[in-house]
C-alpha positions, 0 to 999 in steps of 0.5 A: 500500500502506497500510504507513505511512512509515518514518523514520530512527532518528535522527529519532525523537521523544521521547514520554511516557505511562503504561505497564504493564511486566508482566502486573500491568497497573499503569501508571506514567510512561514515556519512549519514542520514536515514529518521525518524521513520514514523507511519509504521516504526520500527527503528533497532539497527543493531547487525549483518549483513551478507555479500552476494556475491551480495554485491560484485557485487553491490560494483563493479557495475557489474550490472551497477545499483549501486548508490554511495556512497553505503552502502551494506548489506541486511542480517540484524538482530537487536534489535527494538529501536522504533516503529511507531504509526501504527506498530502492528508486533513489540515492542521495544526490539524485534529482527527483520530481514531485507532482500533484499527489503524495498519497493514495490508498494503493489498493483500488482499481485506479491505483493498481492500473497506473491511475493514482490521480483518480484514487478516491483517497488521493492526497494532494501535495499541498492543502490536504490531509496526510495519512497521519492527519497532518496537513500537506505543505507544497513546494514553495519551501526549502525541502520536501519529504515524500514516499518514493512511489510518488517521486520520479527520477529526473535526468540531470541533463534536463534543464531543471527550471524548465522540467518542473512544470512537466510534473503537472502541466506536462503530464496533464497534456501528455497522458490524454494524448496517449490514452486516446491514441493522439500520438501518431505521425500524420494525425492532426491535433488542435490545441485550444489555448497557448499558455502553460499547458497549451505550449507543452501540448504543442511540443509533445505533439510535434515530437510525435510527428503530428500536424498541430493547429493552435486555436486562440482568442489572441491574434498576437500569439500567431507569430510565436506559435508558428515561427517559434513553436512550429505549429502548422496552422493558427485559428482565431476562435472568434473568426467564423470563416477560419473555423468554417474552413477547418471543419471536420479536419482534426483527429482530436483537440486538447482544450487547455483553457481554464476560463468558461467558454463554449465547446460547440464550435470546437466539436465541429472541427473534429473528424468523424469519431474525433475526441475533444479532451478538456484539461483546463480547470475553471474556477467556475465549474458550471458546465456549458450546454453540450452540443448533443446533436453534433456529437451523435451525428459525428460519433464524436466524444467529449472527455476530461483528464486530470493527468496521469499515474506515476508510471506514465509520469516517469515515461513522460519525463523520459520522452521529454528528455529524449526529445529535448522538451521543457517548459518555456519558463520565466524564472522568478525569486521567491519574494516575487510570488505575489506579483506573479499571481497578479500577473497570472490572473491577467495571463501575463506570463510566457508560458510558466512562472518557475520559482528559483527556490534554492537561490532566492528563498531567504531563510532566517539565521535560525529557526 
């Protein structure tokens, strides 16, 4: 069972990071404790931590599940500093990555089929309750302790600041592409939204040898999409003629947009039997009206995906290393996080913020 290693309270270690105290979402320094390194645990000195849009939702308690004080961060890359007696995957000095979950039941059908992300007893990397009842604190902090099952090995050849977002954004787009067979050369993939998830969907699709069309509300992204990311076509989502000309041309579409929007015109872009996959998570969870007739007449489907399991995440990292895939990131110091959140609200980032934790988290002289 992947339930982690329970530690005695008197063995807990001091930790330091940045946290929000309430739904204002304002982050400031916090002293807290992490459990000691158990038999199946690794301890990690955090080097980089990506900022995911879901961090903003959690900070603001948009989903009404946040636990304060809240240390966000689930795109963690760091160096292993300690390993438990039963650890087999890691040794001291290795580089490890931690994504969105740190615990599950380990026995349900999801856990045993490499779908731990869908375990009903899934434990989030931050703002959740661990098996021993303690609160989980995320990667906006100096170190981390995790059961080795929920960590992946990171090749040291990879750019670590650009690798951190792969632990969430990367696997979120990679997993559904593989599960729905959207990974074959010559297929045509539509990518809705060119942000943190969207630009990685483009990179994975091009590595698979696919034709890629970006669908966006912003014309200013066209030049970069085509010239820098190498997409084959660019559609404005509000341009009716462009949409009409592309009707029935796409094998699948990855919709990465986290704001409420209509999926009706997207369904029309699919070939017969095509699949629209929703991976964006809006704060407003109300569902748009489903276009039932176009789905029925085109044998099309709409599905959702929240990411992948641990085996699949490791495979994604290895594929990214082989094809030189990493996130385009703006590296920031820890004390810039509140400004970064404000910019994130306004979509003012290209394409992912990553915190340089190791070099900019200013620790007090003593705890």
